[in-house]
Phi, psi and omega in degrees: 000133184267134178269130179256144175077012180244039188283324185098189184246135178279161179299322180296316178297319179297318178295321178296316179297317179295318180296314180296318178299317179298317179297315180296320178293324177296316178296316180297324179296315178296319179295315181296320179296319177298319178294320178296319178296317178299315179299315180299319179296312182295323177295320179296316180296314181295322179295315180294317178301315179297316179297320179293319179295321177296320178297321179295316178297316179298318179300316181293317182290319184270353179060042173213158183287151172233144181241135172247103183264121184246142168238181178296334188255353179174191181210159178226143177250131184230138176264134179282072185292332179271001177051042180276347181074214179090189184248003178201162180295153175225182180297140183100345177276153184255123175283132184274335179261136181298327174221149176301141176288134182262143177269140169280321178251119187296149177279145175261007181234134176236145177149191180239128174264129184253121174261104184285162182298336179271004178092355179280141182255136174219179181224152175260357183293323180229091186305327180288336181246036188305324182253011179276156177291149178211169181238138172258114182253155177238148179287111185282348174054039176088351178272164182237076180281162177287325179241121178216015178205164176233125177268123183240125176236180181302332183230013182211156176219110184227141177278151180199189179241139181281127181256013181101338181236324183204169178272113180267112183290149182233000000 
């Protein structure tokens, strides 16, 4: 008696299934990495925005200036504990972070953001425009996140997306 339908799988069929599975996993890997990069960028922007807002609140509550000093690779927040004022931290001021926070996506803006004791925000990066609004942008490295910049004005700090010309808050 002959058995029907119990033939098994040929080597060629098995190789085709493995090849198709490999291609699909490769596509899923690229998609997942892009989503993770977008998430990391948005998390970095939100973290920096939150730290800057906290520094502003602390400045207002403690009645002393706070400085957010940025480089391309990270930032440090400093309290003006010696109340010397100025446009950047000096000796005697207390750094609030044990180590500067490092960026995964580099900043395109360098300088010091000053949170004054009255809650007004200014910058030392452009002395002529000390109280003008400015944007802190990050290098998106080819990804397209919803948030990739921070718009900073004399009385606000908001996350947004760079449209090629300015930071559009969301």
